[in-house]
C-alpha positions, -999 to 999 in steps of 0.1 A, spaced: -31 -335 866 7 -331 861 20 -296 865 55 -286 855 73 -266 882 97 -240 870 130 -234 889 125 -197 885 115 -177 916 78 -168 915 83 -131 908 107 -139 879 83 -165 866 54 -140 865 75 -115 845 86 -142 820 51 -157 818 36 -124 810 62 -118 783 57 -152 768 19 -149 768 21 -115 752 45 -128 725 22 -157 718 -8 -135 713 11 -111 690 25 -139 669 -8 -157 665 -25 -125 655 4 -116 632 -2 -149 614 -39 -143 612 -36 -107 599 -10 -117 573 -32 -146 561 -62 -124 559 -43 -99 538 -28 -128 517 -63 -139 507 -74 -105 497 -44 -87 482 -50 -74 446 -29 -53 423 1 -54 399 24 -68 426 -2 -94 437 20 -125 432 51 -112 450 32 -97 479 10 -128 481 41 -150 485 58 -126 508 28 -127 531 30 -165 533 66 -162 545 54 -140 574 27 -165 582 51 -194 583 76 -174 605 49 -163 629 34 -198 633 68 -213 639 78 -187 665 44 -189 682 49 -227 687 84 -220 701 71 -194 725 41 -216 736 64 -246 742 88 -224 763 59 -213 784 48 -249 789 84 -259 798 82 -233 826 49 -246 838 29 -218 823 -2 -227 804 -1 -209 770 -34 -194 758 -37 -190 721 -75 -190 720 -92 -167 695 -109 -147 723 -76 -142 741 -59 -131 710 -87 -107 701 -87 -92 736 -50 -87 740 -31 -83 707 -13 -51 700 -18 -53 663 -44 -31 646 -71 -49 627 -72 -49 590 -103 -40 570 -125 -66 554 -125 -70 517 -99 -66 489 -67 -49 498 -46 -30 472 -11 -44 471 5 -11 483 -20 -10 512 -12 -46 520 25 -39 522 18 -9 545 -5 -29 567 21 -56 572 49 -31 578 28 -15 605 18 -48 621 54 -60 621 66 -27 636 41 -31 664 51 -66 672 88 -58 670 84 -29 694 66 -52 719 92 -79 714 120 -55 722 102 -46 755 100 -84 762 138 -87 755 145 -60 781 121 -74 807 134 -109 806 171 -101 805 176 -107 842 149 -132 852 153 -156 823 180 -152 796 167 -184 779 134 -168 772 151 -136 763 172 -155 737 139 -167 721 126 -132 720 159 -120 704 157 -147 677 120 -139 670 127 -102 668 157 -107 644 135 -127 620 106 -102 622 129 -73 616 140 -90 584 104 -92 572 98 -56 583 128 -44 563 115 -63 532 80 -49 535 93 -13 541 115 -17 510 84 -26 489 69 8 495 101 29 494 
């Protein structure tokens, strides 16, 4: 089997691999949570919230692919399996069933806040060992912060 060998020293690669894997899990779960809420949102702001949730799903899916491909480029096998995501995501679960639009907005603002906090930790931890991966985390965080702002503004 072909294995990609990173030019990073082993200790740096471990730090970066952990950051990339954590980001992948959080982004996959963010997409799942947003889609779950998207299917179940109800209320007077249904349409706008429904569409806004799909924007988060699209962003999270795009970023998860970028993060996973960066891991692969460094010779780290990305793990986006459901069991891995369930075991290691930092996002709180959302309840089953219908979700009032204001609760949906709050749930997504909370989920985004959690992921952003964890992404900022990854930005810090990868600054020295791999500025390329750090750059990816910076771009992901900037995009998620835009979504976070918009969801917070919905409930202001």
